[in-house]
N, C-alpha and C positions, 0 to 999 in steps of 0.2 A: 270058419277061419276067423281069426281075430281081426278087428277093424284096424287098418293102418293109419286112419285119420284120427279117431278119438282114442284109440288104444284101450278102450274099456269094453266095447260091445262085441258081440259075435254076429256073424252074418247068417242069414236065413234065406232060403230060396224065395224069390218073389219076382216081380216084374217092375219095369221102369219105362219111361218115355225118353227116347234119344232124339236129339235135334242135331242135324248135321248141316253145315252151311259151307258153300264154296261159290265164289263169284256171286252171280245173281240167283243161285239155286239154294232153296231151303227145303230140307227133307225132314219130316217129323215121323218117327216110327213109334207107335204105342204098343204096349204089351210085350216089350223085349224082356226075355228071361235074364235075371240078374241075381246076384247075391246082395242082400240089403242088410245093412247094419241095424240091429235092433235098438241101438242107443242113439246114434246120430243121424241115421237114415242114408249114409253114404252108400252108393250103388256101384257094384262091380260087375262088368259084363265080360264074359270069358272070350278067349281069343277066337274061337270058331264063330261065335255070334258076331263079334266085331268085324271079322273078315266078310261075313255075309252083308252086314250093314254098309261096309265100304263099297262093295260091289254094287249094291242097290243105289248108293249115292252117286257113284261114277256113272251109272246108267241114266240116272235122273239128269245129271249135268249134260251128258251126251244128247239126251232127248230134248233138251232145252226147257226143262221144267223150271218154273219160277218158285212155286210153293206147292208142296204135296204132303198130305197126311195119310199114312198107311198104318195098317194093323200088322204086327209081326206075325208071320206064318212060319212055323217050324218046318224044316225040310223033311 
C-alpha cells in the first residue's frame, strides 16, 4: 500500500515495537507484525493485531503491572 504519511513510499512486511501506556502501566511489545514504509519508516499495524495488543494491555492493567516488555507471539 502507499504510505499515507509521506505519500511517496510503499509499505513492506516487517515488524515494529509498540508501547502502550495507561495510568501507571507501561507495556512494550517487540516484534509486532506491521507494514513499514520503505521511505519514511511509518509503521501500520492491522486491526486484528491491534485488538490482541489491546487485550494484552488491559490484562496488564488488571494485573497491576507497572512496566513489562514482551515479545509478540502470533496466535
